[in-house]
C-alpha positions in Angstrom: -5.3 25.0 42.5 -8.3 22.5 40.4 -7.2 20.1 38.2 -8.6 19.2 34.6 -11.0 16.3 34.4 -9.5 13.0 32.5 -11.8 10.6 31.3 -10.1 6.9 30.4 -12.2 4.3 28.6 -10.6 0.7 29.0 -11.4 -1.6 26.3 -8.5 -4.6 27.3 -6.0 -5.5 24.3 -2.4 -6.0 25.5 -2.0 -2.9 27.9 -4.6 -5.2 30.1 -2.8 -8.8 30.1 -1.4 -10.9 32.0 -0.6 -14.2 32.6 -3.1 -16.6 34.0 -2.6 -19.3 36.3 -2.7 -22.9 34.7 -3.0 -21.2 30.9 -0.8 -20.6 28.5 -0.4 -17.1 27.3 -1.6 -13.4 28.5 -5.0 -12.9 28.7 -7.1 -9.5 29.0 -7.8 -8.9 33.1 -6.8 -5.4 33.9 -9.2 -3.2 34.7 -9.2 0.9 34.0 -8.4 1.2 37.6 -5.7 -1.5 37.9 -3.9 0.4 34.9 -4.0 3.5 36.7 -2.6 2.0 39.6 0.8 1.4 37.4 1.0 4.8 36.9 1.2 7.4 40.3 2.1 10.6 38.7 -1.2 10.5 36.5 -3.4 11.4 39.5 -1.0 14.7 40.0 -1.9 15.3 36.4 -6.2 15.4 36.7 -8.8 14.4 38.5 -9.1 10.9 36.7 -12.8 9.3 36.1 -11.9 5.6 34.9 -14.1 2.9 33.5 -13.5 -0.4 31.5 -16.0 -0.9 28.8 -14.7 -4.4 28.0 -12.0 -6.4 28.2 -11.4 -7.3 24.3 -8.2 -8.5 22.2 -8.5 -5.4 20.1 -8.9 -8.5 17.2 -12.6 -8.7 18.4 -13.7 -5.4 18.6 -16.4 -4.3 16.5 -18.3 -1.3 14.9 -21.1 -1.8 18.1 -18.2 -1.4 20.5 -16.5 1.5 19.0 -20.4 3.4 19.1 -20.5 2.9 22.4 -17.2 4.1 22.9 -18.4 7.1 21.0 -21.7 7.7 23.0 -19.5 7.1 26.1 -17.2 10.2 25.6 -19.8 12.1 24.1 -21.3 12.1 27.7 -18.4 12.2 29.8 -17.5 15.2 27.8 -20.9 16.8 28.2 -20.2 16.0 31.9 -17.2 18.4 32.0 -14.2 16.4 31.0 -11.6 18.2 29.5 -9.5 15.1 27.9 -10.6 11.6 27.0 -8.2 8.7 27.0 -8.6 5.2 25.4 -6.8 1.9 26.4 -7.0 -1.0 23.6 -5.1 -3.7 21.8 -3.0 -2.5 18.9 -3.7 -4.8 16.5 -6.9 -2.9 15.4 -5.6 0.5 16.7 -5.3 2.4 13.8 -8.7 1.0 12.5 -10.5 2.1 15.7 -8.7 5.3 15.1 -9.8 6.1 12.0 -13.5 5.3 12.9 -13.8 7.5 15.9 -12.3 10.2 14.2 -14.7 10.3 11.4 -17.7 10.9 14.3 -15.8 13.0 16.8 -17.3 16.6 16.2 -15.9 17.9 19.5 -12.7 20.0 19.4 -11.8 17.8 22.9 -8.8 15.5 22.3 -9.5 11.9 22.3 -5.8 9.6 22.4 -5.6 6.2 21.9 -3.0 4.1 23.5 -2.4 0.6 24.5 0.8 -1.5 24.9 3.6 -3.9 23.0 4.4 -5.9 25.8 1.8 -7.3 28.3 1.6 -6.0 32.4 3.9 -9.0 33.0 6.8 -8.6 30.7 9.7 -7.1 31.8 10.0 -3.6 30.0 6.2 -3.2 29.9 5.1 0.1 28.2 1.8 0.6 28.6 2.4 2.7 32.1 4.6 4.8 29.8 2.2 5.0 27.3 -0.8 5.8 29.5 1.2 8.9 30.8 2.1 10.3 27.7 -1.5 9.9 26.3 -2.6 11.6 29.6 0.0 14.7 28.9 -1.5 14.6 25.3 -5.1 14.6 26.0 -4.6 17.9 28.8 -2.3 19.5 26.2 -4.3 22.8 24.9 -2.6 22.1 22.0 -4.3 18.8 21.1 -7.8 20.7 21.2 -9.0 20.6 17.8 -7.2 17.8 16.4 -10.0 15.2 17.0 -8.5 11.4 17.1 -4.5 10.7 17.9 -2.7 7.8 18.4 -0.1 7.9 21.3 2.6 5.2 21.1 6.6 5.3 22.2 6.6 8.8 23.2 5.2 9.6 19.3 1.5 11.6 18.4 0.1 10.4 15.4 -3.3 11.4 13.3 -5.7 9.0 13.3 -6.5 9.8 9.4 -2.4 8.8 8.7 -1.3 6.0 11.3 -0.6 2.5 10.8 0.7 -0.5 12.2 4.2 -1.3 10.8 5.4 -4.2 12.8 4.0 -7.3 14.6 6.0 -7.1 17.9 8.6 -4.0 18.1 7.8 -1.6 20.5 8.0 0.8 17.8 5.3 -0.5 15.9 3.3 2.4 15.2 4.0 5.0 12.2 2.8 7.2 9.9 4.1 6.6 6.2 5.1 9.4 4.1 3.6 12.1 6.8 5.5 11.3 10.0 4.2 11.8 13.3 2.3 14.7 14.3 4.1 15.9 17.3 6.4 13.8 19.9 6.6 13.4 24.1 9.9 15.3 24.7 10.5 15.6 28.9 7.2 15.1 29.3 5.4 17.7 27.2 3.7 17.1 24.0 5.4 18.9 21.4 3.4 19.0 18.2 5.9 19.5 15.1 2.7 20.2 12.4 -0.3 22.5 12.4 -3.9 20.2 13.0 -5.2 19.4 9.6 -8.6 20.6 8.4 -11.3 18.1 9.9 -14.7 17.2 8.8 -16.9 14.6 10.4 -20.0 12.2 9.6 -23.2 11.6 11.6 -23.4 8.2 13.7 -24.7 5.6 11.4 -28.3 4.9 11.5 -27.8 1.5 9.5 -25.8 -0.9 11.0 -26.2 -4.6 9.7 -24.3 -3.6 6.5 -20.9 -5.6 5.7 -18.1 -4.3 3.7 -16.0 -6.4 2.1 -12.3 -6.2 2.3 -10.0 -8.7 -0.5 -6.1 -8.3 -1.5 -5.1 -9.2 -4.9 -2.6 -12.0 -5.0 -0.5 -13.4 -7.6 -2.2 -15.9 -9.8 -5.7 -16.2 -7.7 -8.8 -16.3 -9.0 -11.5 -13.9 -8.3 -14.0 -17.0 -7.0 -14.6 -14.6 -4.0 -15.2 -11.3 -5.8 -17.6 -12.8 -8.0 -19.8 -14.3 -5.1 -19.5 -11.1 -3.2 -23.4 -10.2 -3.8 -24.3 -13.3 -3.0 -22.6 -13.8 0.2 -24.5 -10.5 1.4 -21.8 -7.8 1.1 -22.9 -4.2 0.1 -19.7 -2.9 -0.8 -16.0 -4.0 -1.8 -12.3 -2.9 -1.1 -9.4 -4.5 -2.8 -6.3 -3.7 -1.7 -4.5 -4.2 -4.9 -1.0 -4.4 -6.6 1.6 -1.5 -6.9 -0.6 1.7 -7.5 -3.9 -0.2 -7.4 -3.8 -2.4 -10.0 -5.5 -6.4 -10.1 -5.6 -8.9 -12.6 -7.4 -9.5 -16.2 -9.9 -11.6 -14.8 -10.4 -9.3 -11.3 -11.1 -6.2 -13.4 -13.5 -8.2 -15.7 -15.7 -8.9 -12.3 -14.8 -5.4 -11.3 -16.5 -4.4 -13.9 -20.0 -6.7 -13.3 -20.1 -5.1 -10.3 -20.0 -1.8 -10.1 -23.2 -1.2 -11.2 -24.5 -3.3 -8.2 -22.3 -1.7 -5.9 -19.8 0.6 -4.8 -16.1 -1.2 -5.2 -12.7 0.6 -3.8 -8.9 -0.1 -5.4 -6.5 0.6 -2.8 -3.0 -0.3 -2.6 -1.4 -3.3 -0.6 2.0 -1.9 -0.3 1.2 -0.1 2.9 2.9 3.2 1.6 2.4 5.2 -1.3 -1.1 6.4 -3.1 -2.9 4.7 -6.1 -2.4 6.0 -9.5 -4.9 7.4 -11.3 -4.1 8.0 -14.7 -1.2 6.7 -15.5 -1.6 2.8 -16.3 -3.9 2.3 -19.3 -4.0 -1.8 -19.5 -7.0 -4.4 -18.6 -6.5 -4.5 -14.8 -4.8 -0.9 -14.3 -6.3 2.3 -12.9 -7.4 4.2 -16.3 -8.9 1.0 -16.7 -10.4 0.4 -13.6 -11.7 4.0 -12.9 -13.8 3.7 -16.8 -15.2 0.7 -15.5 -16.8 2.3 -12.6 -14.1 1.5 -9.4 -13.0 4.3 -6.8 -9.7 4.8 -6.1 -8.7 5.0 -2.5 -6.0 7.5 -3.0 -3.7 8.0 -0.2 -6.3 5.9 2.0 -5.3 2.5 3.1 -7.4 -0.3 2.0 -8.6 -0.9 5.4 -9.5 2.8 6.2 -11.3 2.7 2.9 -13.6 0.0 4.2 -14.4 2.0 7.2 -15.0 5.0 5.7 -17.5 2.9 2.7 -18.8 1.7 5.9 -20.1 4.5 7.8 -20.8 6.8 4.7 -23.3 3.7 3.5 -24.5 3.6 7.2 -25.7 7.4 6.5 -26.9 6.8 3.3 -23.9 9.2 2.0 -22.3 6.8 -0.2 -22.7 9.4 -3.0 -20.2 11.0 -1.5 -17.5 8.6 -1.9 -15.7 10.3 -4.3 -15.7 13.5 -2.6 -14.3 12.1 0.8 -11.4 9.9 -0.8 -10.4 13.0 -2.6 -10.3 14.9 1.0 -8.1 12.5 2.7 
């Protein structure tokens, strides 16, 4: 019986990290091939084609790295891969997944995984996560679901997943929505039907920058006032509560919206921004009247990615439409 073809891209991260002689702490060092060697059962599931695209901690990945990964994944599928797995660090995994999901047009599953414990630590979770990600990528029920994150035997949609703990093995969750599925006795078991997906073309422009600022108690809007002078093309603000800022910040936002797009989200980590409840200066009714867009259920981090991709393809006029869909 012919085995399915699985393409695996290694980007680095904790899953690839080991202690190095003469250095403190763990560092990325394991290639994709070395990761596979730690999962003996994987070769029985598929004809695996592994490639190391980079060995970076995920905080050092950038959009160019992800666009290179996207091109690689498309080539692998065009060459016959029936599933794609990406291993990377967990620090930016929720952002990576969302970025790729907005651009991934094929029905073939893309699954991102990693580890919370380095390869040399007791109870390293990387091999189990990689095996689980492989099972999800090869499962027929994963087709048409876009990009998903598999960690700790849970399957999360790129749209909703968030890293909610800095060090715990159960660091990933999908606030409000929960996981899309689970790994049960080695099988992918989906709890929810796939949601409708729309994708964007790969960006033509890539040099623009979108700022992300967090509103905090008593903070003057000094950086916000200089956003245009600093060269930013847009700004996302993680606001208080349901998407609120101080009176001083609101006044600056009112001056900015005629020049560049401003999105206001919530810094809480869960829940939606409001649209028609609070009328004080700096509340959402005031900010909307000043020309700001509310991010709704989309986190501020992911709203920044959406805006960057829309501006990169010349479709920033669709921002309100996309925010309403997600």
